[in-house]
N, CA, C, O and the ligand as a Tripos MOL2 file, in Angstrom:
@<TRIPOS>MOLECULE
protein
  277   275    70     0     0
PROTEIN
NO_CHARGES

@<TRIPOS>ATOM
      1 N         220.2650  100.5560  -23.1690 N.3       1 MET1
      2 CA        219.2530  100.3090  -22.1330 C.3       1 MET1
      3 C         217.8600  100.3320  -22.7530 C.2       1 MET1
      4 O         217.5500  101.1790  -23.5910 O.2       1 MET1
      5 N         217.0440   99.4040  -22.3360 N.am      2 THR2
      6 CA        215.6640   99.3900  -22.7880 C.3       2 THR2
      7 C         214.7610   99.7410  -21.6190 C.2       2 THR2
      8 O         215.0750   99.4580  -20.4630 O.2       2 THR2
      9 N         213.6350  100.3630  -21.9400 N.am      3 SER3
     10 CA        212.7440  100.8030  -20.8680 C.3       3 SER3
     11 C         211.8180   99.6890  -20.4160 C.2       3 SER3
     12 O         211.2490   99.7520  -19.3270 O.2       3 SER3
     13 N         211.6650   98.6610  -21.2580 N.am      4 THR4
     14 CA        210.7840   97.5680  -20.8810 C.3       4 THR4
     15 C         211.5850   96.2960  -20.6460 C.2       4 THR4
     16 O         212.5850   96.0410  -21.3160 O.2       4 THR4
     17 N         211.1350   95.5150  -19.6970 N.am      5 LEU5
     18 CA        211.8090   94.2620  -19.3960 C.3       5 LEU5
     19 C         211.4460   93.2190  -20.4480 C.2       5 LEU5
     20 O         210.3150   93.1930  -20.9340 O.2       5 LEU5
     21 N         212.3840   92.3750  -20.7940 N.am      6 PRO6
     22 CA        212.0810   91.3000  -21.7440 C.3       6 PRO6
     23 C         211.1360   90.2810  -21.1160 C.2       6 PRO6
     24 O         211.1490   90.0640  -19.9040 O.2       6 PRO6
     25 N         210.3170   89.6600  -21.9630 N.am      7 VAL7
     26 CA        209.3720   88.6500  -21.5050 C.3       7 VAL7
     27 C         209.8370   87.2910  -22.0100 C.2       7 VAL7
     28 O         210.2250   87.1440  -23.1690 O.2       7 VAL7
     29 N         209.7940   86.3110  -21.1330 N.am      8 CYS8
     30 CA        210.2200   84.9640  -21.4910 C.3       8 CYS8
     31 C         209.2590   84.3450  -22.5010 C.2       8 CYS8
     32 O         208.0480   84.3320  -22.2820 O.2       8 CYS8
     33 N         209.8000   83.8320  -23.6080 N.am      9 ARG9
     34 CA        208.9750   83.2410  -24.6500 C.3       9 ARG9
     35 C         208.2920   81.9580  -24.1570 C.2       9 ARG9
     36 O         207.2330   81.5800  -24.6570 O.2       9 ARG9
     37 N         208.9020   81.3020  -23.1830 N.am     10 TYR10
     38 CA        208.3760   80.0160  -22.7380 C.3      10 TYR10
     39 C         207.2640   80.1800  -21.6940 C.2      10 TYR10
     40 O         206.1970   79.5800  -21.8220 O.2      10 TYR10
     41 N         207.5170   80.9900  -20.6660 N.am     11 CYS11
     42 CA        206.5540   81.0700  -19.5610 C.3      11 CYS11
     43 C         205.8540   82.4210  -19.4970 C.2      11 CYS11
     44 O         205.0340   82.6420  -18.6070 O.2      11 CYS11
     45 N         206.1620   83.3410  -20.4320 N.am     12 ASP12
     46 CA        205.5300   84.6570  -20.4720 C.3      12 ASP12
     47 C         205.7900   85.4810  -19.2160 C.2      12 ASP12
     48 O         205.0730   86.4430  -18.9430 O.2      12 ASP12
     49 N         206.8020   85.1110  -18.4610 N.am     13 GLY13
     50 CA        207.1440   85.8690  -17.2610 C.3      13 GLY13
     51 C         208.1700   86.9420  -17.5670 C.2      13 GLY13
     52 O         208.9910   86.7920  -18.4720 O.2      13 GLY13
     53 N         208.1200   88.0240  -16.8080 N.am     14 LEU14
     54 CA        209.1110   89.0740  -16.9780 C.3      14 LEU14
     55 C         210.4710   88.5750  -16.5210 C.2      14 LEU14
     56 O         210.5830   87.8830  -15.5090 O.2      14 LEU14
     57 N         211.5080   88.9350  -17.2790 N.am     15 ILE15
     58 CA        212.8630   88.5600  -16.8980 C.3      15 ILE15
     59 C         213.4920   89.7720  -16.2280 C.2      15 ILE15
     60 O         213.9290   90.7150  -16.8870 O.2      15 ILE15
     61 N         213.5270   89.7210  -14.9200 N.am     16 THR16
     62 CA        213.9520   90.8970  -14.1580 C.3      16 THR16
     63 C         215.4580   90.9230  -13.9300 C.2      16 THR16
     64 O         216.0280   91.9790  -13.6570 O.2      16 THR16
     65 N         216.0970   89.7780  -14.0390 N.am     17 ASP17
     66 CA        217.5370   89.7010  -13.8140 C.3      17 ASP17
     67 C         218.2620   89.5900  -15.1540 C.2      17 ASP17
     68 O         218.1160   88.5830  -15.8480 O.2      17 ASP17
     69 N         219.0390   90.6070  -15.5290 N.am     18 PRO18
     70 CA        219.7480   90.5840  -16.8160 C.3      18 PRO18
     71 C         220.6310   89.3550  -16.9730 C.2      18 PRO18
     72 O         220.8160   88.8620  -18.0860 O.2      18 PRO18
     73 N         221.1730   88.8600  -15.8770 N.am     19 ASP19
     74 CA        222.0350   87.6780  -15.9510 C.3      19 ASP19
     75 C         221.2340   86.4170  -16.2400 C.2      19 ASP19
     76 O         221.7990   85.3840  -16.5990 O.2      19 ASP19
     77 N         219.9070   86.5030  -16.0840 N.am     20 ASP20
     78 CA        219.0520   85.3340  -16.3080 C.3      20 ASP20
     79 C         218.3760   85.3880  -17.6750 C.2      20 ASP20
     80 O         217.5870   84.5070  -18.0180 O.2      20 ASP20
     81 N         218.6900   86.4320  -18.4590 N.am     21 ALA21
     82 CA        218.0460   86.6020  -19.7570 C.3      21 ALA21
     83 C         218.9090   86.0230  -20.8700 C.2      21 ALA21
     84 O         220.1060   86.2990  -20.9490 O.2      21 ALA21
     85 N         218.2910   85.2200  -21.7260 N.am     22 VAL22
     86 CA        218.9990   84.6510  -22.8770 C.3      22 VAL22
     87 C         218.3220   85.1560  -24.1440 C.2      22 VAL22
     88 O         217.1180   84.9780  -24.3300 O.2      22 VAL22
     89 N         219.1100   85.7890  -25.0150 N.am     23 TYR23
     90 CA        218.5730   86.3110  -26.2670 C.3      23 TYR23
     91 C         218.5060   85.1950  -27.3070 C.2      23 TYR23
     92 O         219.5260   84.5870  -27.6310 O.2      23 TYR23
     93 N         217.3130   84.9250  -27.8290 N.am     24 LEU24
     94 CA        217.1410   83.8060  -28.7620 C.3      24 LEU24
     95 C         217.1230   84.2570  -30.2140 C.2      24 LEU24
     96 O         217.4380   83.4790  -31.1150 O.2      24 LEU24
     97 N         216.7590   85.4950  -30.4380 N.am     25 GLY25
     98 CA        216.7120   85.9590  -31.8300 C.3      25 GLY25
     99 C         215.7890   87.1510  -31.9620 C.2      25 GLY25
    100 O         215.2960   87.6920  -30.9720 O.2      25 GLY25
    101 N         215.5640   87.5510  -33.2050 N.am     26 HIS26
    102 CA        214.7260   88.7090  -33.4880 C.3      26 HIS26
    103 C         213.5440   88.2930  -34.3330 C.2      26 HIS26
    104 O         213.6890   87.5800  -35.3260 O.2      26 HIS26
    105 N         212.3580   88.7540  -33.9220 N.am     27 GLU27
    106 CA        211.1560   88.4190  -34.6590 C.3      27 GLU27
    107 C         210.6270   89.6610  -35.3480 C.2      27 GLU27
    108 O         210.3300   90.6410  -34.6650 O.2      27 GLU27
    109 N         210.4930   89.6700  -36.6770 N.am     28 PRO28
    110 CA        209.9930   90.8440  -37.3850 C.3      28 PRO28
    111 C         208.5190   91.0850  -37.0900 C.2      28 PRO28
    112 O         207.7320   90.1390  -37.0380 O.2      28 PRO28
    113 N         208.1440   92.3350  -36.8980 N.am     29 GLY29
    114 CA        206.7480   92.6550  -36.6310 C.3      29 GLY29
    115 C         205.9850   92.9100  -37.9180 C.2      29 GLY29
    116 O         206.5840   93.2190  -38.9480 O.2      29 GLY29
    117 N         204.6670   92.7830  -37.8650 N.am     30 ASN30
    118 CA        203.8370   93.0150  -39.0490 C.3      30 ASN30
    119 C         203.8100   94.4880  -39.4190 C.2      30 ASN30
    120 O         203.7210   94.8260  -40.6000 O.2      30 ASN30
    121 N         203.8860   95.3630  -38.4360 N.am     31 SER31
    122 CA        203.8380   96.7950  -38.7070 C.3      31 SER31
    123 C         204.8210   97.5270  -37.8160 C.2      31 SER31
    124 O         204.4480   98.4480  -37.0890 O.2      31 SER31
    125 N         206.0730   97.1150  -37.8720 N.am     32 GLY32
    126 CA        207.0690   97.7820  -37.0440 C.3      32 GLY32
    127 C         208.4150   97.0950  -37.1630 C.2      32 GLY32
    128 O         208.5840   96.1690  -37.9570 O.2      32 GLY32
    129 N         209.3370   97.5380  -36.3950 N.am     33 PRO33
    130 CA        210.6910   96.9800  -36.4740 C.3      33 PRO33
    131 C         210.7840   95.5770  -35.9040 C.2      33 PRO33
    132 O         211.7890   94.8960  -36.1060 O.2      33 PRO33
    133 N         209.7490   95.1300  -35.1910 N.am     34 GLY34
    134 CA        209.8060   93.8070  -34.5910 C.3      34 GLY34
    135 C         210.3280   93.8750  -33.1680 C.2      34 GLY34
    136 O         210.4120   94.9470  -32.5700 O.2      34 GLY34
    137 N         210.6740   92.7170  -32.6400 N.am     35 TRP35
    138 CA        211.1120   92.6860  -31.2590 C.3      35 TRP35
    139 C         212.0370   91.4950  -31.0430 C.2      35 TRP35
    140 O         212.0790   90.5540  -31.8360 O.2      35 TRP35
    141 N         212.7710   91.5710  -29.9500 N.am     36 GLY36
    142 CA        213.6680   90.4780  -29.6160 C.3      36 GLY36
    143 C         212.9250   89.3570  -28.9220 C.2      36 GLY36
    144 O         211.8960   89.5780  -28.2840 O.2      36 GLY36
    145 N         213.4500   88.1620  -29.0510 N.am     37 ILE37
    146 CA        212.8740   87.0050  -28.3830 C.3      37 ILE37
    147 C         213.8020   86.6180  -27.2410 C.2      37 ILE37
    148 O         214.9910   86.3690  -27.4430 O.2      37 ILE37
    149 N         213.2430   86.5730  -26.0480 N.am     38 TRP38
    150 CA        214.0400   86.3060  -24.8520 C.3      38 TRP38
    151 C         213.4680   85.1210  -24.0960 C.2      38 TRP38
    152 O         212.3130   84.7400  -24.2830 O.2      38 TRP38
    153 N         214.2810   84.5620  -23.2590 N.am     39 ALA39
    154 CA        213.8260   83.4910  -22.3790 C.3      39 ALA39
    155 C         214.6940   83.4730  -21.1310 C.2      39 ALA39
    156 O         215.8400   83.9220  -21.1440 O.2      39 ALA39
    157 N         214.1230   82.9420  -20.0460 N.am     40 HIS40
    158 CA        214.9440   82.7040  -18.8690 C.3      40 HIS40
    159 C         216.0290   81.6880  -19.2300 C.2      40 HIS40
    160 O         215.8510   80.8580  -20.1210 O.2      40 HIS40
    161 N         217.1240   81.7710  -18.5370 N.am     41 ARG41
    162 CA        218.2310   80.8610  -18.8060 C.3      41 ARG41
    163 C         217.7620   79.4110  -18.6900 C.2      41 ARG41
    164 O         218.1610   78.5600  -19.4850 O.2      41 ARG41
    165 N         216.9180   79.1360  -17.7030 N.am     42 ALA42
    166 CA        216.4460   77.7660  -17.4710 C.3      42 ALA42
    167 C         215.4260   77.3400  -18.5240 C.2      42 ALA42
    168 O         215.1930   76.1460  -18.7100 O.2      42 ALA42
    169 N         214.8130   78.3090  -19.2170 N.am     43 HIS43
    170 CA        213.7530   77.9920  -20.1740 C.3      43 HIS43
    171 C         214.2260   78.0620  -21.6250 C.2      43 HIS43
    172 O         213.4910   77.6860  -22.5390 O.2      43 HIS43
    173 N         215.4400   78.5380  -21.8350 N.am     44 ALA44
    174 CA        215.9200   78.7650  -23.2040 C.3      44 ALA44
    175 C         215.8910   77.4800  -24.0310 C.2      44 ALA44
    176 O         215.5660   77.5050  -25.2180 O.2      44 ALA44
    177 N         216.2290   76.3670  -23.4000 N.am     45 ASP45
    178 CA        216.2630   75.0970  -24.1300 C.3      45 ASP45
    179 C         214.8700   74.5420  -24.3750 C.2      45 ASP45
    180 O         214.6940   73.6500  -25.2050 O.2      45 ASP45
    181 N         213.8750   75.0620  -23.6580 N.am     46 LEU46
    182 CA        212.5170   74.5210  -23.7560 C.3      46 LEU46
    183 C         211.6970   75.2360  -24.8230 C.2      46 LEU46
    184 O         210.6530   74.7380  -25.2430 O.2      46 LEU46
    185 N         212.1630   76.3930  -25.2590 N.am     47 VAL47
    186 CA        211.4030   77.1720  -26.2370 C.3      47 VAL47
    187 C         211.3800   76.4740  -27.5800 C.2      47 VAL47
    188 O         210.3640   76.5020  -28.2740 O.2      47 VAL47
    189 N         212.4770   75.8520  -27.9560 N.am     48 GLY48
    190 CA        212.5770   75.2410  -29.2770 C.3      48 GLY48
    191 C         213.8490   75.7030  -29.9380 C.2      48 GLY48
    192 O         214.4770   76.6590  -29.4810 O.2      48 GLY48
    193 N         214.2310   75.0550  -30.9830 N.am     49 PRO49
    194 CA        215.4900   75.3650  -31.6510 C.3      49 PRO49
    195 C         215.4980   76.7800  -32.2240 C.2      49 PRO49
    196 O         216.4810   77.5040  -32.0630 O.2      49 PRO49
    197 N         214.4360   77.1760  -32.8790 N.am     50 ASP50
    198 CA        214.3870   78.4920  -33.4960 C.3      50 ASP50
    199 C         212.9320   78.8800  -33.7750 C.2      50 ASP50
    200 O         212.3770   78.4920  -34.8030 O.2      50 ASP50
    201 N         212.3140   79.6370  -32.8750 N.am     51 PRO51
    202 CA        210.8980   79.9800  -33.0420 C.3      51 PRO51
    203 C         210.6170   80.7430  -34.3190 C.2      51 PRO51
    204 O         209.5530   80.5650  -34.9130 O.2      51 PRO51
    205 N         211.5310   81.5830  -34.7590 N.am     52 VAL52
    206 CA        211.3030   82.3600  -35.9820 C.3      52 VAL52
    207 C         211.2970   81.4380  -37.1930 C.2      52 VAL52
    208 O         210.4330   81.5520  -38.0630 O.2      52 VAL52
    209 N         212.2550   80.5300  -37.2480 N.am     53 ALA53
    210 CA        212.3280   79.6010  -38.3750 C.3      53 ALA53
    211 C         211.1010   78.6920  -38.3860 C.2      53 ALA53
    212 O         210.5880   78.3560  -39.4530 O.2      53 ALA53
    213 N         210.6320   78.2960  -37.2130 N.am     54 SER54
    214 CA        209.4670   77.4250  -37.1510 C.3      54 SER54
    215 C         208.2420   78.1460  -37.6950 C.2      54 SER54
    216 O         207.4380   77.5510  -38.4120 O.2      54 SER54
    217 N         208.0950   79.4170  -37.3600 N.am     55 ARG55
    218 CA        206.9680   80.1920  -37.8880 C.3      55 ARG55
    219 C         207.0590   80.3230  -39.3950 C.2      55 ARG55
    220 O         206.0450   80.2460  -40.0880 O.2      55 ARG55
    221 N         208.2640   80.5190  -39.9100 N.am     56 GLY56
    222 CA        208.4480   80.6230  -41.3490 C.3      56 GLY56
    223 C         208.0840   79.3180  -42.0320 C.2      56 GLY56
    224 O         207.4630   79.3200  -43.0950 O.2      56 GLY56
    225 N         208.4680   78.2070  -41.4270 N.am     57 LEU57
    226 CA        208.1580   76.9030  -41.9930 C.3      57 LEU57
    227 C         206.6530   76.6710  -41.9960 C.2      57 LEU57
    228 O         206.1050   76.1330  -42.9580 O.2      57 LEU57
    229 N         205.9900   77.0760  -40.9240 N.am     58 LEU58
    230 CA        204.5350   76.9140  -40.8400 C.3      58 LEU58
    231 C         203.8530   77.6950  -41.9600 C.2      58 LEU58
    232 O         202.8850   77.2300  -42.5630 O.2      58 LEU58
    233 N         204.3810   78.8950  -42.2240 N.am     59 ARG59
    234 CA        203.8120   79.7300  -43.2810 C.3      59 ARG59
    235 C         203.9440   79.0330  -44.6410 C.2      59 ARG59
    236 O         203.0200   79.0560  -45.4540 O.2      59 ARG59
    237 N         205.0920   78.4210  -44.8700 N.am     60 VAL60
    238 CA        205.3280   77.7230  -46.1430 C.3      60 VAL60
    239 C         204.3610   76.5540  -46.2770 C.2      60 VAL60
    240 O         203.7780   76.3370  -47.3400 O.2      60 VAL60
    241 N         204.1970   75.8030  -45.1920 N.am     61 LEU61
    242 CA        203.3060   74.6370  -45.2370 C.3      61 LEU61
    243 C         201.8620   75.0760  -45.4720 C.2      61 LEU61
    244 O         201.1340   74.4250  -46.2210 O.2      61 LEU61
    245 N         201.4470   76.1580  -44.8510 N.am     62 LEU62
    246 CA        200.0800   76.6470  -45.0290 C.3      62 LEU62
    247 C         199.8660   77.1250  -46.4650 C.2      62 LEU62
    248 O         198.8210   76.8700  -47.0630 O.2      62 LEU62
    249 N         200.8620   77.8160  -47.0100 N.am     63 ALA63
    250 CA        200.7530   78.3110  -48.3920 C.3      63 ALA63
    251 C         200.6700   77.1350  -49.3540 C.2      63 ALA63
    252 O         199.8970   77.1620  -50.3120 O.2      63 ALA63
    253 N         201.4670   76.1020  -49.0980 N.am     64 ARG64
    254 CA        201.4570   74.9210  -49.9470 C.3      64 ARG64
    255 C         200.0910   74.2360  -49.8770 C.2      64 ARG64
    256 O         199.5480   73.8110  -50.8970 O.2      64 ARG64
    257 N         199.5460   74.1330  -48.6660 N.am     65 ALA65
    258 CA        198.2710   73.4350  -48.4830 C.3      65 ALA65
    259 C         197.1250   74.1810  -49.1780 C.2      65 ALA65
    260 O         196.2280   73.5610  -49.7500 O.2      65 ALA65
    261 N         197.1670   75.5090  -49.1230 N.am     66 SER66
    262 CA        196.0530   76.2810  -49.6990 C.3      66 SER66
    263 C         196.1810   76.3810  -51.2180 C.2      66 SER66
    264 O         195.1710   76.5340  -51.9050 O.2      66 SER66
    265 N         197.3940   76.2990  -51.7560 N.am     67 SER67
    266 CA        197.5680   76.4200  -53.2040 C.3      67 SER67
    267 C         197.3130   75.0740  -53.9060 C.2      67 SER67
    268 O         197.2020   75.0160  -55.1310 O.2      67 SER67
    269 N         197.2240   74.0190  -53.1300 N.am     68 GLY68
    270 CA        197.0260   72.7030  -53.7210 C.3      68 GLY68
    271 C         195.5880   72.4250  -54.0950 C.2      68 GLY68
    272 O         195.2830   71.4300  -54.7520 O.2      68 GLY68
    273 N         194.6880   73.3310  -53.6640 N.am     69 ARG69
    274 CA        193.2600   73.1080  -53.9640 C.3      69 ARG69
    275 C         192.8050   74.0040  -55.0890 C.2      69 ARG69
    276 O         191.6390   73.9590  -55.4810 O.2      69 ARG69
    277 ZN        210.6890   81.6160  -18.3440 Zn       70 ZN70
@<TRIPOS>BOND
     1     1     2 1
     2     2     3 1
     3     3     4 2
     4     3     5 am
     5     5     6 1
     6     6     7 1
     7     7     8 2
     8     7     9 am
     9     9    10 1
    10    10    11 1
    11    11    12 2
    12    11    13 am
    13    13    14 1
    14    14    15 1
    15    15    16 2
    16    15    17 am
    17    17    18 1
    18    18    19 1
    19    19    20 2
    20    19    21 am
    21    21    22 1
    22    22    23 1
    23    23    24 2
    24    23    25 am
    25    25    26 1
    26    26    27 1
    27    27    28 2
    28    27    29 am
    29    29    30 1
    30    30    31 1
    31    31    32 2
    32    31    33 am
    33    33    34 1
    34    34    35 1
    35    35    36 2
    36    35    37 am
    37    37    38 1
    38    38    39 1
    39    39    40 2
    40    39    41 am
    41    41    42 1
    42    42    43 1
    43    43    44 2
    44    43    45 am
    45    45    46 1
    46    46    47 1
    47    47    48 2
    48    47    49 am
    49    49    50 1
    50    50    51 1
    51    51    52 2
    52    51    53 am
    53    53    54 1
    54    54    55 1
    55    55    56 2
    56    55    57 am
    57    57    58 1
    58    58    59 1
    59    59    60 2
    60    59    61 am
    61    61    62 1
    62    62    63 1
    63    63    64 2
    64    63    65 am
    65    65    66 1
    66    66    67 1
    67    67    68 2
    68    67    69 am
    69    69    70 1
    70    70    71 1
    71    71    72 2
    72    71    73 am
    73    73    74 1
    74    74    75 1
    75    75    76 2
    76    75    77 am
    77    77    78 1
    78    78    79 1
    79    79    80 2
    80    79    81 am
    81    81    82 1
    82    82    83 1
    83    83    84 2
    84    83    85 am
    85    85    86 1
    86    86    87 1
    87    87    88 2
    88    87    89 am
    89    89    90 1
    90    90    91 1
    91    91    92 2
    92    91    93 am
    93    93    94 1
    94    94    95 1
    95    95    96 2
    96    95    97 am
    97    97    98 1
    98    98    99 1
    99    99   100 2
   100    99   101 am
   101   101   102 1
   102   102   103 1
   103   103   104 2
   104   103   105 am
   105   105   106 1
   106   106   107 1
   107   107   108 2
   108   107   109 am
   109   109   110 1
   110   110   111 1
   111   111   112 2
   112   111   113 am
   113   113   114 1
   114   114   115 1
   115   115   116 2
   116   115   117 am
   117   117   118 1
   118   118   119 1
   119   119   120 2
   120   119   121 am
   121   121   122 1
   122   122   123 1
   123   123   124 2
   124   123   125 am
   125   125   126 1
   126   126   127 1
   127   127   128 2
   128   127   129 am
   129   129   130 1
   130   130   131 1
   131   131   132 2
   132   131   133 am
   133   133   134 1
   134   134   135 1
   135   135   136 2
   136   135   137 am
   137   137   138 1
   138   138   139 1
   139   139   140 2
   140   139   141 am
   141   141   142 1
   142   142   143 1
   143   143   144 2
   144   143   145 am
   145   145   146 1
   146   146   147 1
   147   147   148 2
   148   147   149 am
   149   149   150 1
   150   150   151 1
   151   151   152 2
   152   151   153 am
   153   153   154 1
   154   154   155 1
   155   155   156 2
   156   155   157 am
   157   157   158 1
   158   158   159 1
   159   159   160 2
   160   159   161 am
   161   161   162 1
   162   162   163 1
   163   163   164 2
   164   163   165 am
   165   165   166 1
   166   166   167 1
   167   167   168 2
   168   167   169 am
   169   169   170 1
   170   170   171 1
   171   171   172 2
   172   171   173 am
   173   173   174 1
   174   174   175 1
   175   175   176 2
   176   175   177 am
   177   177   178 1
   178   178   179 1
   179   179   180 2
   180   179   181 am
   181   181   182 1
   182   182   183 1
   183   183   184 2
   184   183   185 am
   185   185   186 1
   186   186   187 1
   187   187   188 2
   188   187   189 am
   189   189   190 1
   190   190   191 1
   191   191   192 2
   192   191   193 am
   193   193   194 1
   194   194   195 1
   195   195   196 2
   196   195   197 am
   197   197   198 1
   198   198   199 1
   199   199   200 2
   200   199   201 am
   201   201   202 1
   202   202   203 1
   203   203   204 2
   204   203   205 am
   205   205   206 1
   206   206   207 1
   207   207   208 2
   208   207   209 am
   209   209   210 1
   210   210   211 1
   211   211   212 2
   212   211   213 am
   213   213   214 1
   214   214   215 1
   215   215   216 2
   216   215   217 am
   217   217   218 1
   218   218   219 1
   219   219   220 2
   220   219   221 am
   221   221   222 1
   222   222   223 1
   223   223   224 2
   224   223   225 am
   225   225   226 1
   226   226   227 1
   227   227   228 2
   228   227   229 am
   229   229   230 1
   230   230   231 1
   231   231   232 2
   232   231   233 am
   233   233   234 1
   234   234   235 1
   235   235   236 2
   236   235   237 am
   237   237   238 1
   238   238   239 1
   239   239   240 2
   240   239   241 am
   241   241   242 1
   242   242   243 1
   243   243   244 2
   244   243   245 am
   245   245   246 1
   246   246   247 1
   247   247   248 2
   248   247   249 am
   249   249   250 1
   250   250   251 1
   251   251   252 2
   252   251   253 am
   253   253   254 1
   254   254   255 1
   255   255   256 2
   256   255   257 am
   257   257   258 1
   258   258   259 1
   259   259   260 2
   260   259   261 am
   261   261   262 1
   262   262   263 1
   263   263   264 2
   264   263   265 am
   265   265   266 1
   266   266   267 1
   267   267   268 2
   268   267   269 am
   269   269   270 1
   270   270   271 1
   271   271   272 2
   272   271   273 am
   273   273   274 1
   274   274   275 1
   275   275   276 2
@<TRIPOS>SUBSTRUCTURE
     1 MET1         2 RESIDUE 1 A MET
     2 THR2         6 RESIDUE 1 A THR
     3 SER3        10 RESIDUE 1 A SER
     4 THR4        14 RESIDUE 1 A THR
     5 LEU5        18 RESIDUE 1 A LEU
     6 PRO6        22 RESIDUE 1 A PRO
     7 VAL7        26 RESIDUE 1 A VAL
     8 CYS8        30 RESIDUE 1 A CYS
     9 ARG9        34 RESIDUE 1 A ARG
    10 TYR10       38 RESIDUE 1 A TYR
    11 CYS11       42 RESIDUE 1 A CYS
    12 ASP12       46 RESIDUE 1 A ASP
    13 GLY13       50 RESIDUE 1 A GLY
    14 LEU14       54 RESIDUE 1 A LEU
    15 ILE15       58 RESIDUE 1 A ILE
    16 THR16       62 RESIDUE 1 A THR
    17 ASP17       66 RESIDUE 1 A ASP
    18 PRO18       70 RESIDUE 1 A PRO
    19 ASP19       74 RESIDUE 1 A ASP
    20 ASP20       78 RESIDUE 1 A ASP
    21 ALA21       82 RESIDUE 1 A ALA
    22 VAL22       86 RESIDUE 1 A VAL
    23 TYR23       90 RESIDUE 1 A TYR
    24 LEU24       94 RESIDUE 1 A LEU
    25 GLY25       98 RESIDUE 1 A GLY
    26 HIS26      102 RESIDUE 1 A HIS
    27 GLU27      106 RESIDUE 1 A GLU
    28 PRO28      110 RESIDUE 1 A PRO
    29 GLY29      114 RESIDUE 1 A GLY
    30 ASN30      118 RESIDUE 1 A ASN
    31 SER31      122 RESIDUE 1 A SER
    32 GLY32      126 RESIDUE 1 A GLY
    33 PRO33      130 RESIDUE 1 A PRO
    34 GLY34      134 RESIDUE 1 A GLY
    35 TRP35      138 RESIDUE 1 A TRP
    36 GLY36      142 RESIDUE 1 A GLY
    37 ILE37      146 RESIDUE 1 A ILE
    38 TRP38      150 RESIDUE 1 A TRP
    39 ALA39      154 RESIDUE 1 A ALA
    40 HIS40      158 RESIDUE 1 A HIS
    41 ARG41      162 RESIDUE 1 A ARG
    42 ALA42      166 RESIDUE 1 A ALA
    43 HIS43      170 RESIDUE 1 A HIS
    44 ALA44      174 RESIDUE 1 A ALA
    45 ASP45      178 RESIDUE 1 A ASP
    46 LEU46      182 RESIDUE 1 A LEU
    47 VAL47      186 RESIDUE 1 A VAL
    48 GLY48      190 RESIDUE 1 A GLY
    49 PRO49      194 RESIDUE 1 A PRO
    50 ASP50      198 RESIDUE 1 A ASP
    51 PRO51      202 RESIDUE 1 A PRO
    52 VAL52      206 RESIDUE 1 A VAL
    53 ALA53      210 RESIDUE 1 A ALA
    54 SER54      214 RESIDUE 1 A SER
    55 ARG55      218 RESIDUE 1 A ARG
    56 GLY56      222 RESIDUE 1 A GLY
    57 LEU57      226 RESIDUE 1 A LEU
    58 LEU58      230 RESIDUE 1 A LEU
    59 ARG59      234 RESIDUE 1 A ARG
    60 VAL60      238 RESIDUE 1 A VAL
    61 LEU61      242 RESIDUE 1 A LEU
    62 LEU62      246 RESIDUE 1 A LEU
    63 ALA63      250 RESIDUE 1 A ALA
    64 ARG64      254 RESIDUE 1 A ARG
    65 ALA65      258 RESIDUE 1 A ALA
    66 SER66      262 RESIDUE 1 A SER
    67 SER67      266 RESIDUE 1 A SER
    68 GLY68      270 RESIDUE 1 A GLY
    69 ARG69      274 RESIDUE 1 A ARG
    70 ZN70       277 GROUP 0 **** ****
């Protein structure tokens, strides 16, 4: 049991119904264990294929762009 309700990654709304919550993955925190990524069942497909992987890819592209100068 968790004391806080999950927040939808797509609409930033609280997911109050456990049956409506879809777990998308885990996002590591900068100074902590990180947190889970959740979405409403209806919004899960709208978030994207993998938000964590997309952030990692963005980091790689930014590092490449800055090291090229
Ligand atoms: Zn939502």
